[in-house]
C-alpha positions, 0 to 999 in steps of 0.5 A, a space after each residue: 582064282 575069281 569066278 567074277 569078270 574082272 576089271 581087266 575084261 577076263 572071266 575066270 571059272 571053275 570046271 567041275 571037269 579036268 582039263 581034257 574032259 572040259 576042252 572035249 565038252 567045249 569044243 562039242 558045244 561050240 561045235 554044236 552051235 555053228 562055232 568054228 574051232 580055229 585052233 587047239 593048243 595044248 601048251 602041256 602037251 608042247 612043253 613036254 615036247 620040249 622037256 619041260 613041265 607044265 600042268 595040264 592047260 590048253 586053249 581052243 580058239 574059236 568063232 564065226 567070221 559073221 560075227 567078228 568081220 564086222 568088228 574088224 571093218 571098223 577097227 582092224 586092230 580088233 584082230 588082235 583079240 579075235 578070233 576069241 580065246 578059252 584057256 583052261 587050266 589046271 591048278 596046283 590043287 588039282 582044280 580046273 579053271 576057265 578063262 575067257 575075255 569078254 565081249 565088253 572088253 573087246 570093243 571097249 578096248 578098241 573103242 568100238 560102240 557097246 552094242 558091236 559086242 552082241 555079235 561076240 556074247 552068244 559064242 561067249 554065253 555057252 561057256 558058263 554053263 558048261 563049267 557046271 
């Protein structure tokens, strides 16, 4: 795992907390900053319900229509990448990881002016300090 953005547009950070606590902290912080949580998916819980095993893994789908809508007005396919998502999982060594797609990647992927990514960066900037 890496703690740096990669060419594929994904930032992966190690969290100092377990999956459940990391997701709880993310949910609280995003909500405190007026970012809407659209969905909370518990992949490992869903796997268990299907009789399968998966190390703890959860996803939050979040955003702000005021930030994302202008991008989709220019390019409707941006909706494939919005709302934003943050994935939190435990690896086989017990470490917890956080991953999200960068704003630059989203705007580049859809051929939008780089400045349009600024609207997405606010919520994404909240994630990194939370991992510590």
